[in-house]
N, C-alpha and C positions, 0 to 999 in steps of 0.2 A: 907148866912152865917149861918143860922140855920142848914141847910142841912149839910155844912161842919162839924159844931161841932158835928153833930150826928154821924159822922165817925171818929171822933178824930182829933188830930192836922193837920192843913193844909188840911183837908178834905181827909186823908188817909183811903183808904178802907182796903188795906192789904199791907203788906212788907215782902218780904222774902229774904234770901241769894241766890245768884246765880252765876254760871259761866257765864261769858259774852265774846262774840266774836262779832266784827263788820265785815260788809261784806268786808271792804277794807283791814282787817288785818287778818293774819293767826294765830296770838297768842290769848290766852284767858287770862281773867283777872277775879279776884274774886270782888264781888261787891253786890249790892242790887238792887231788882226789886220792884219798888212801884206802886201800882195801885191807882189813885187819882179818885175822882169825876170828875175833870176836864180833865183828861188825864193820861198819863203814865210817871214815871221818872226812869232813870237808873242812879245809883251812884256807884263809884268805892269803894274800900276797905277803903278809907279814908273819905268816905261820901261826896266826891266831885262830883258834878253834871255833868254827861257824856253827857246826852241828855234828853230833855224832849219832849214828844210827846204830843201836844194838842189834845183833843178828836177828833175834826173835822178833824186833819191832818193825822190820822192813816188810811192809806189806805188798808192794809190787815194784819191780823194776822193768822199765819198759825201754827197749832198744829201738830208737827211731832210724838211726843210720849207722854205719860202722864207726862214726866218730861222735855219736850223741847218745846219751842215755838220761832217764829220768828216774828219781827214786822217790818213793812215798811212803809215808807212815799216817795211817788214818787215825782219826779221833772222832769220838761221838760228842756232840755238844760244843765243839769247837773247830776252827779250820784245821785242815790237813797240813801237815809239813811235807813239801814237795821241793826237790831240787832238780835243775836240769843242768847237766855238765857236757862240756863239748871239748874235744882234744884230739890232735892227730894221733896220739898215742892209745886212744880208746881201743882200737882192735887188739891190742895186748891185754886189756882189762876185761874185755867181754868174755873170753873163755873162762877166766878165773869166776867171773859173776855166775856164769852158767853152772859151774860146778857147786859153788857155795849156795847159791839160790836157786836150785834147779825147778822148784815147784812155784817159784815167785816171779821168774824173770819171763818175759815175753818178748819175742822178736816180731816187731810189728811188720807184717806183710813181708817177713823174710828180711826185715831191715832196709826195705827199699822205701821207708816211710822217711819223710822229711820233718823237721821241727822248727819252731821259732822262739823268740825269746819267753814267750809265756806259754802258749799251747799250740799244738799243730794245727794248722789250718786245715778245716774239714774239706774244703773244696779240693786240695790237693791230695787229701788222704783218698778221695775217691779216685783220683787219677792214678795214685800209687796202687791201689787195689788193682785197676785195669793192667797197669805196667807189670805188676808181679804176675799176673795170670799170663800175660803175653810171654813174658820171660820164661815162665815154667813150661811153656809149649815149644781207661779214661775210662776250675773252674773256680786254703790257697797259700800254702807255704811254699815258697820257691826260693831255694837256696841260691843266693848269688855268689860269686866268686868271692873267696874268703878275704878278709880284710887285713891290712898290714899289721901284722902282729908276729912275735918270734914263734908262737905256736902254729901259725898258719902260713908264713912266708910273706913276702913283700907283693903288693899289687898295685898296678897304675890305676888311675882314675877311671879310665873307660876300657880297661883291658881285662880279659879274664885271669891274667897271671899265668905263672908256669903250670906245667903239668902237675896234676894234684897227687901225692902219695896215697896209695891205696894198698892196704895189706891184704892179700888173698887169705881168705879165711872161710869159714863155713857161711859167711854172709855173702859171698860172691863178689866177683871183680866188677868193677864199673863198667857201663856200656862203652864200647868203642863208637868210632864215628858211623860205621854203617849200622850198627844196633840202634843208635840214636836216631838215625834217618829213618829206620824201619818204625820205630815207636811214633815218630812225628807224623809219618804218613798215617799210620793205623789210628792215631788219636783225632785225625780229622775225618775219617770216613765212618759214617754211621747212616741214620735213616735220611739224613738230609741229601745225600747223594741220589736217593731214589725219587725225589722229588724235583730234581734239576730238569728233567725233560719239560715237565709242565712249566717250570720257571722260564725256560727258554721260550716256550709258546707265549707266556705272558709278556715277554720282552720283545720278540721277534726274532726271526732266524739269523739276522745280522746283528742286531742290537744285543740280543742275549749272549752270544760268545764274547763280544767285545766287552760288555759290562762284566762278565765273570772274569775276564783278562783284568780289568781294572781293579774289580774287588779283591782279586788275589794279590796284586801288587799292593794295594793299600793295607790290606790286612797284614801282609808280610812286613812292610813298613812299621806299621804299629806294634808289631811284636819285637821288632828290633828297638824301637823307642822304649818299650817297657823293660827289656833287658839292660839297656843303657843307664836307664834312670835308677834301676835296682842296683846295679853296680856302683853308681855314683853315691848313693846313700851308704852303702855298705862301706866304701872306702871313707867317705866324710865322717861317718859316726862310728868307725872303728868296730862294725859289726860284722860277724861271719855271714850272716844271711839277713835276707830281706823278702817278705811275702809281698803279694799284689796290694793287700789292704795296707800294710805298713809303709810301702813305697808311697802310695797316695796320701796316706797321713803326713809323712815326713816331707812331702812335695808341697803340701798346703802349709806345712810349718815354715818352709822356705819361701813361701809367697811374700811379695812386698806389701800385700793387703793385710792390714791389721786384723780385719773381720775374719779373713781366711784362717790366719794363724790362730785365732782364738777359738775357732771350730774346726780345727785340723782333725780332731778325733772322729768327726763325722765321716771322713774319707774312707776309714775302714768300715764304719757301718753301711756306707753306700755300697761299697763292693760287696759286703756280705749280703746285702739285700738283693743285688742283682744276681748274685751267684745262687741264692735260695730260688728266685723266680725262674732263672735259666735252667736249674736242674729240675726242678718240679714241672716246668714246661716240657722238658725232655721226657719226663715219665708220662705226661699227658699225651704226647706225641706217640710214644710207645703203645700206649693202650688204644689209641684210634687205629693205629697201624695193625695192632694184632687182631682187632675186631674186623676190620675191612678185609684183611687177607684170609682169616679163618672162614668168614662168612662166605667169600667167593669160592674156596675150596669146597665147602659143604654144599652149597647150591649147584656146583658143577660136577658133583661126585658121580652122578649117573651118566654124565656126558664125557667123562675123562676117559681117553683112549691111550693106546700105545703108539699111535701114529702122531708124531711130533711135526711132521712136515705139511699137512694141510691144516691150516687154522681155521677150520669151519666154524660158523656160528652155532654156538650151542644153547638150546634152551634152558635157562637156568630154572631149578627147582626153588620156588619161592620158600624163604624161611623167616624167621623172626628178625626184627630190626637190629641193625648193627650196634644199637646201644644196649640191647639186651645181651649180645655177646659180650660188650664190656663188663656187664655185671657178672657174667659167667666166669670172666678171668679174675674177678675181684678176690675170691678166695685163695688163689694161687699167689696173687700179687701181696696179699697180706702175709702169707707164709713167708715170701721172699723178703719183705720188709722187715720181718722179725729177726732175720738173721744178723747177729751181732759179732760173729767170729770173722775176722778179716782172711783167714786162711781158707775158709769154705768159700768166700766170694771169689778168691782167685780161681777156684775150679769153675765156677760160673763164667768167670771171665773167658778162660781158655776155651771153654765150650762155645761161647759165644763168637770168638774170633774165628774158630774153624768153620762154623756153620755159615757165618756171613761171608767169608772169604771164598768159600766153594760156591756159594749162591751168585756172588758178584761176578765171578769168572764165567758161570753159565749164562747170565744175563748179557754180558758183553758180547759173548759168542753169538747171542740170538739177535741182538739189535743191529750187528753189522751185516746181517744177511737181507737181501731183497729190499734195499733202500728205494722208494719211488722217486720220481722227478720232483725236485725241490722248488722248482720256478714259480709254483703258484702260492707259495707261503709267503706270508708279509715279512717284509725286512724289518719294519719297526711296527710294534703293537701300540695299542692305546695307552696313554699315560696312567689311566686308572689301574690297569692290570699291571702296568710296570712296577707299581709300588708294591704289589704282591710278589713279583720277582725279587724285589729288593730284600724283603723279609726272608723268603726261602734261601736265597743265596747267602746272606749273611748268617743265617742259621747253619748253613753248611760250613762256613768259614770260621765259625766261632769255636776256635781252639786255643785261644790265647792263654788259658790256664794251663797248658801242658808245656809251655815253652820254657819257664825259668826251671821247673823241675828237671827236665831233659838236659838244659844247658849244665846244671850242677852234677849230673850223673856221669857226664862225659869224662873220660880219662884225662884228655887234654882239651879243656874248654876253650882254648883260644880258636879252634876250628869250627865252634859252634855257630858263628855268624854264617859261615859258607854252608854248614849242614842245613840251617834254617832257610836260606834262600834256595838251596837245592831242593829240599822237601817241600816246600811251598811252590816252587815251579812244578814239581811232579804233581802235587795235589791239584793245582791250577789246571794243568794240561789234562788230567784225568777228569776233572769236573767238567770242563769245556767238551771233551769228547763224549762223555756219557750223556750230558744234557742235550747236546747238539744232534747226536746220533739217535737218541730215544725220540726227539721230536720229529726228526726226519723219517724215522721208521714208522711211527704210529700217527704222525700229523695231528689233526684236530681231535682225533680219538684218544689222545694222551690222557692217562688218569693221574689222580694225585700221587701215586706210587707206581712206578714203572712195572713193579711186580704184579699189579692188577690188569696189565696189558698182555701177560704172557699166555700161551695157547693152554687149552685144556687137555694136555697130555701128562703122562705120570712123570715126565722128567721135569716139566716146569712147575707142575703141581707139587713136586718134591722141593722145588726151590722156595716156593712160598712157606712150606712147613719148615724147611731150615731156617729160613729168615724169622719166622715165628719163634722157634726155639731160641734162635740167637738174640732176639729182641727181648724176649721173656727174661733170658739170663741177664742181659745188660741192664734190665730196670732195676735189680737189686744194687748195681754198682752205682748207677746215677742217684737212686734214692739215698744211698749212703752220705752222700755230700750234704744236702740239706738237714738230714737227720743229725749229723755231727755238728752242724752250726747251732740248731735249735736245742737239742736233747740236753748238752752239758749245761747250757745257760739255765734251762728249766730245772733240772735235778739240784742245781746249786742252790736253789730256794727252798728245798724241802729238807727234812731228816734223811739220814742214810736208809731208814727202814722203808721209807716210800720211794726211794731211788729207782729200784727195779719196776715196781707197778707203774710209776710215772713214765719211765722210758718206753715200756712195752705200749702203754696207753697212747703216747705221742705217736709212736710208729703206726699204730692201728689207724689213728685219726688222720695222718698225713697220707696213709695209703688209700684210704676212703676218699680223701679230698681230691688226690689225683684223678680218681674214678669218676667223681663227681663233676669235675671241671671238664674231663674229656667227654662226658655225656652231654654237658652244655655246649661244647664245641666239637661236635662229631664229624666234621669235615677235615680230612687230613691236610688238604692244600692250605685252609685257613689256620688250623692250628699251628702248622709249620711257620707261615707267614708271621702270624701273631707273635709266637715266642721269639723269632728272630728279630722282629721290629722292636719289640718291648725291652728286652733285655740284652740279646746278643749284641745289637747295635751300640749299646752302652759300654759294654766290656771291651767289645773289639775296636770300635771307632771313635766313640766320643770321648772317653776317659783318657786313653794314652797320649793323644797330642796335647790336651789340656795339661796332663802331668807333666809333659816336656817343657811347656812354657813356664809353669810354676816353679820348676825345678832349676832352670838355667837363666830365667829372666833377670835375676839379681846379680848374676855373674857376667851377664852381657850375651845377647842373642842377635843374630842376623835379622833385619826385618823381613827377609824372605822366609826365614825358617819360621817366623812368627805367623805370617801370612798363610804359609803352607799348613801348619797345625791348625790354625783357625778354620781354613777351608775344609779340612778332613772332618773337624768336629761338626762344622755346619752341615756338611753332608750326611754325616751319621744322625744328626738330630732331624733334619729334614725327612730321611729315610724312616726314622723312628716314628715321627708324626704321621706322615703320608701312609706308611705301611700299617700302622696300628690302625689308623681310620677306615682305610679301605677294607681290611679283614674284618673289623666290627660291622662295616656297613653291609657287606656281602653275607656275613653271617646273620645279621637281623633280617636281611630280605630272605634267606633261605629258611629262617624259622616261621616266617609267615606260610611257607609252602609245605613245612613239616616234612620235607623229602630231602634226601641227601644222596650224593654219588655213592653207589654200591651199597644202597640200603633200601629196604622196602618202606612203604608207607607206615608210619607209626600210628596205630589206631587204638 
């Protein structure tokens, strides 16, 4: 009793205003969150008790961001009780929760995670893992600027609002403009950049760079559209955040079409579907990349020298088919897929960032030397190969999933549009430079990945090995995204005792599935183009312009804006159809030969 008095009336440790949502409800309420000596209480705006968690009944507390926590009490045979609470004063409460529930509280990715009204979107969980790893040294919850509410402050319809308060604590400060710019650039650089020289060859030495420039401008514009639409619905619906799927769903609800309004929930499902396809496609690309590069390193091991100046032709030692190399990697991929601890994944992310950065610098240094006369190269390539260019290019630019999270991590989000434009300008310039220089340097001998054109000396062989390490580490990060979309839905259908076995089984099956798909499409250039054409074009080019039309059409739109959005979506759809058709057509033709670049005949 004396202890309770020490903390005030009824043993209250701290009480704050909060926005409250329950697991079984999509709507949010205003209320109060109270930490007691004996437990936790949640009240509505009229001070009526909504739920009381006794201290011993709290099973887990997850800190998604410095402003957002979720609390859960598990039950067997009936639904769990779970609440999600958001407040600008939450940083004052989190240290208290860490003391009282030290064994039950979890800081998700060091609280770089974002949340949504129901569950945190798995796509951006994957991005948050990458970002946490990058900060300690990357598809869909994207917090938009906070809505007009006394807890959050006032926000205009299309403006990020005032600088957001951020209490410096163990959770870390928000990224500033330069940090956000670095994260944006890193989020766009992956295996796609290594395939751009071949993409430029498929378009032509003039058409390729011009098309990359146009693709960069259009992709950047679509990112701005998505941010603006998310901000619009945050303000309109008085919500503190809006993810990609929610934004599309609410856009369909605002459509003048009755049919679209009645099927608005499919908007979220469509986004989730393309996110799953995209991320599993990334994993397949990684497996093919790993096999091709390791195969070349092994085959050239007897001819590897310390002289990197004379790039003499080396007779490669024949080894097994590249698809057998993929099977060799499978046990390691399964082990990576079984990792469920987010903090462990950040270590892999940091290792991947370092190894890939060092490798990219060495590659740029090499391709800028000894460029031959480009006068004999075709300015414009055949239209069939241009379809392959489109798939690879949009695969490289498909980073729309990182945009909204970065915008909300900024200390002053009003500067984000400038940062986004600057970041995409840097990325586009880098893509054009590496794509053009790589094609000029190796001409018609350019391979699916520029790493496969590097000399067989110890320095450049180490580049391949570094990239192998980086991509292998990144596999677990990309795999986390579809796993977090599929697994929670699956385990919600079974009892608690079967949850863990089912979780691990699904991870095992998904890892094997990515390996099987990679074996079926063992050409790196085709799998890059196929993934880009099928899924990346939808998320990056087709959906955002259509979203802008359904969002603002009933409020009045300029005919020129409607025409512009329609043209962008048509461009994305044509690229989707032509790129997919051409990639599948070439794949079928190569299957008849049963031989593939950088692989021996499979007998």
